[in-house]
C-alpha positions as CSV (number, residue, x, y, z in Angstrom):
1,M,123.8,252.0,-95.3
2,A,126.7,253.9,-96.2
3,N,128.1,254.5,-92.8
4,D,127.8,251.3,-92.6
5,V,129.8,249.9,-95.5
6,Q,132.2,252.1,-94.2
7,V,132.4,250.3,-91.2
8,Q,132.7,246.9,-92.8
9,K,135.8,248.5,-94.5
10,K,137.7,249.3,-91.9
11,Q,136.7,246.4,-89.7
12,T,140.5,245.5,-88.3
13,I,141.5,241.5,-88.2
14,G,141.1,241.3,-84.4
15,N,137.3,242.2,-84.5
16,F,136.5,239.4,-87.6
17,L,138.5,236.9,-85.9
18,N,136.3,237.4,-82.5
19,L,132.5,237.6,-84.5
20,P,131.0,234.7,-83.7
21,N,130.3,233.1,-86.8
22,T,134.6,233.6,-87.1
23,A,134.9,232.2,-83.7
24,K,132.6,229.3,-84.4
25,F,134.7,228.3,-88.2
26,L,138.0,228.6,-86.4
27,E,136.7,226.7,-83.3
28,D,135.4,223.9,-85.6
29,N,138.7,223.8,-88.1
30,L,141.1,223.9,-85.7
31,R,140.5,223.6,-82.4
32,E,143.2,223.9,-80.0
33,K,145.1,225.8,-82.4
34,R,142.7,228.4,-82.7
35,S,143.6,230.5,-79.9
36,E,147.2,230.7,-81.1
37,F,146.1,231.2,-84.6
38,V,144.5,234.0,-83.8
39,S,146.9,235.5,-81.8
40,N,149.7,235.1,-84.6
41,L,147.3,236.3,-87.4
42,I,147.0,239.5,-85.1
43,A,150.7,240.2,-84.3
44,L,151.1,239.5,-88.3
45,C,148.7,242.1,-88.8
46,D,149.6,244.3,-86.9
47,N,153.6,244.7,-88.2
48,D,152.6,245.0,-91.8
49,D,150.2,247.6,-92.8
50,N,149.8,246.6,-96.5
51,L,147.8,243.5,-94.4
52,K,146.0,245.7,-92.9
53,E,144.3,246.7,-95.8
54,C,143.2,243.1,-96.6
55,D,140.4,241.8,-96.4
56,P,140.0,239.9,-93.2
57,S,138.2,236.8,-94.3
58,K,140.4,236.3,-97.0
59,L,143.8,237.0,-94.8
60,M,142.6,234.0,-92.4
61,L,142.0,231.7,-95.5
62,C,145.4,232.0,-96.3
63,A,146.7,232.4,-93.2
64,M,145.1,228.9,-92.5
65,N,147.2,227.1,-95.4
66,A,149.8,227.8,-93.1
67,T,148.5,226.3,-90.0
68,A,147.2,223.1,-92.5
69,L,150.8,222.7,-93.6
70,N,152.2,223.2,-89.7
71,L,154.3,225.8,-90.8
72,P,154.7,229.1,-88.3
73,L,153.8,232.7,-90.5
74,N,156.6,234.0,-88.8
75,K,159.3,236.5,-91.0
76,N,161.8,236.3,-89.2
77,L,161.8,232.0,-89.9
78,G,161.2,231.8,-93.3
79,F,159.2,229.1,-93.6
80,A,155.6,230.5,-95.3
81,Y,154.5,234.1,-96.0
82,I,151.2,235.7,-96.5
83,I,152.1,238.5,-99.2
84,P,149.5,241.5,-99.7
85,Y,149.1,242.5,-103.4
86,K,147.3,245.1,-104.2
87,G,144.9,244.7,-101.2
88,V,144.7,240.6,-102.1
89,P,146.8,238.5,-99.7
90,S,148.8,235.4,-101.1
91,F,149.8,232.8,-99.3
92,Q,153.7,232.0,-100.4
93,I,155.6,229.2,-99.2
94,G,159.5,230.0,-98.6
95,Y,161.9,227.8,-99.5
96,K,162.6,226.6,-96.3
97,G,159.0,225.7,-95.7
98,L,159.3,223.1,-98.7
99,I,162.2,221.3,-97.3
100,Q,160.9,220.7,-94.1
101,L,157.8,219.3,-95.8
102,A,160.6,217.2,-97.2
103,I,161.8,215.9,-94.8
104,R,158.9,215.1,-92.9
105,S,158.9,212.3,-95.4
106,G,161.7,210.2,-94.6
107,A,162.3,209.4,-97.9
108,Y,165.9,212.0,-98.5
109,E,169.3,210.7,-97.6
110,F,170.4,214.4,-99.1
111,L,168.4,217.9,-100.1
112,N,169.9,221.3,-100.4
113,A,169.6,224.1,-102.7
114,C,172.0,226.8,-103.1
115,D,173.4,229.4,-104.8
116,V,176.6,229.1,-107.9
117,R,179.5,230.5,-108.1
118,E,181.6,231.1,-111.3
119,G,184.4,228.6,-112.0
120,E,182.5,226.2,-109.1
121,I,180.4,223.3,-111.3
122,T,180.9,221.8,-114.4
123,R,177.8,220.2,-116.5
124,N,177.9,217.6,-118.9
125,K,176.0,218.1,-122.1
126,I,174.7,215.4,-122.8
127,T,173.9,213.5,-119.6
128,G,173.3,216.6,-117.4
129,E,175.7,215.5,-115.2
130,I,177.2,218.1,-112.6
131,K,180.8,218.1,-111.1
132,F,181.5,220.2,-108.2
133,L,184.9,221.9,-108.6
134,G,185.5,223.5,-105.1
135,E,184.1,226.4,-103.4
136,K,185.3,230.2,-104.5
137,P,183.5,232.3,-102.7
138,E,184.4,235.8,-104.0
139,A,183.5,234.7,-107.9
140,K,180.2,236.4,-109.1
141,I,176.7,233.9,-108.6
142,I,175.9,232.7,-112.3
143,G,173.0,230.9,-110.9
144,Y,171.2,228.1,-108.5
145,L,171.7,224.8,-107.8
146,A,169.0,222.3,-106.2
147,Y,170.2,218.6,-105.3
148,L,168.4,215.3,-103.9
149,K,169.6,212.2,-103.1
150,L,166.5,209.6,-102.1
151,N,167.0,206.4,-99.4
152,T,166.7,204.5,-102.3
153,G,169.9,206.0,-104.5
154,F,167.9,208.2,-106.7
155,S,169.4,211.2,-107.4
156,A,168.9,214.2,-109.2
157,S,169.4,218.2,-109.6
158,L,168.2,221.4,-111.2
159,Y,170.4,224.1,-112.4
160,M,169.2,227.0,-113.4
161,T,171.6,230.3,-114.8
162,E,171.0,233.7,-113.5
163,A,169.5,234.7,-117.1
164,E,167.1,231.6,-116.7
165,M,165.9,232.8,-113.4
166,E,165.4,236.6,-114.7
167,A,163.3,235.1,-117.6
168,H,161.6,232.9,-115.3
169,A,160.9,236.2,-112.6
170,I,159.8,238.1,-115.7
171,R,157.0,235.7,-116.8
172,F,155.1,234.5,-113.3
173,S,155.4,237.5,-111.3
174,K,153.3,240.3,-112.1
175,M,154.6,242.3,-109.3
176,Y,157.8,242.1,-110.5
177,Q,156.3,243.0,-114.3
178,Y,155.4,246.3,-112.8
179,D,159.0,246.9,-110.8
180,K,160.6,246.4,-114.1
181,A,158.2,248.4,-116.1
182,N,158.1,251.4,-113.2
183,K,161.7,251.4,-112.3
184,K,159.9,250.0,-108.7
185,T,161.4,247.6,-105.8
186,S,158.0,246.2,-104.7
187,S,158.5,242.6,-105.4
188,K,160.8,240.2,-103.5
189,W,162.5,239.5,-106.8
190,S,163.8,243.2,-107.0
191,D,165.3,243.2,-103.4
192,P,168.5,242.2,-103.7
193,L,168.1,240.1,-99.9
194,A,165.1,238.1,-100.8
195,R,165.8,237.8,-104.3
196,P,168.7,234.8,-103.9
197,K,165.7,233.3,-101.5
198,M,163.4,233.1,-104.1
199,A,165.8,231.9,-106.5
200,L,166.6,228.8,-104.0
201,K,162.8,228.1,-104.0
202,T,162.2,227.9,-107.9
203,V,164.6,225.2,-107.9
204,L,163.9,223.4,-105.1
205,K,159.9,223.7,-105.9
206,G,161.0,222.4,-110.0
207,L,163.1,219.8,-108.2
208,L,160.9,217.7,-105.6
209,G,158.0,218.6,-108.0
210,T,159.3,216.7,-110.9
211,Y,161.6,214.0,-109.2
212,G,160.6,214.1,-105.5
213,V,158.4,212.1,-103.4
214,L,155.0,213.9,-103.7
215,T,153.7,213.8,-100.3
216,T,149.8,215.0,-99.2
217,D,151.9,218.0,-97.8
218,L,154.2,218.3,-100.3
219,R,151.2,218.4,-102.9
220,T,148.8,221.0,-100.7
221,A,151.3,223.3,-100.8
222,F,152.8,223.2,-104.2
223,E,148.2,223.9,-104.6
224,K,147.9,226.4,-102.5
225,D,151.5,228.3,-103.1
226,D,150.5,231.3,-105.1
227,E,152.7,231.1,-108.2
228,Q,152.3,234.6,-109.3
229,E,155.0,236.1,-107.6
230,T,157.3,233.0,-107.0
231,G,157.3,231.7,-110.1
232,S,158.1,228.6,-109.3
233,T,155.8,225.9,-110.5
234,F,157.5,222.8,-111.5
235,R,155.5,222.3,-114.7
236,D,156.7,225.5,-116.4
237,I,160.7,224.0,-115.6
238,E,161.3,221.6,-118.8
239,D,163.9,219.4,-117.4
240,A,165.7,218.8,-114.4
241,N,169.2,217.6,-114.7
242,V,169.3,213.5,-113.8
243,I,172.5,213.1,-112.1
244,N,172.4,209.4,-111.7
245,Q,169.2,206.6,-111.1
246,T,169.3,203.4,-108.9
247,E,165.9,203.0,-108.8
248,E,163.2,204.9,-109.5
249,P,160.6,206.0,-106.5
250,K,157.4,205.1,-107.4
251,E,155.9,208.7,-106.5
252,V,158.4,210.3,-108.9
253,I,156.4,212.5,-111.0
254,K,158.1,212.3,-114.9
255,T,158.8,216.1,-115.9
256,V,156.3,217.7,-117.4
257,K,156.0,219.6,-120.7
258,I,153.3,222.3,-121.5
């Protein structure tokens, strides 16, 4: 029995996916996408030793979230990821994945997320209106902004300062909390190259979740996205800055305070 347990612990994702029961499950749920799904997931794990330590069944279910949304799990593309934390995999959608899902709705005239540098914007505290003063590429980054305009004419933005982003990351990412306490760099929030992408996702997801058109795919993405690392749940961003409004879309959700 001890040997059986040891074998189970060392089971590779390739072996697991080829088990008769697993193969049937994938065939029933993915059909013609099964072969591509299996090869992509095996390749993903081959290039990440941390993923190899995760439970193969949980890895498979995480990866199926990306397949259900028709988003590739390719780190170089940045649409969706499987992030392991203490041997447990979690599904996370990238900011590019959110943009893809929003584009598919055909509801947007403009949709963008960007960093904001010192001297580039002014904001009316009363109305929330933000005015762009011009690019200052050499200036210090002071925050991040997401902006949308629907085909109806409705537009809104969400701006978060660097200080607000830091507080948000500490509140929601256990990995970042660990890094701060132990001077480590395990979290994406600790990575100078990955942090800006996390920040862009945070403002974009907050804006889309509060004022965007919530299609079935976007709702699914919000539900499946693991909040522990991304820290980007729209329900905890208390107010987006509405720039103007000519017609409120039927599916727009008002800001939720909890």
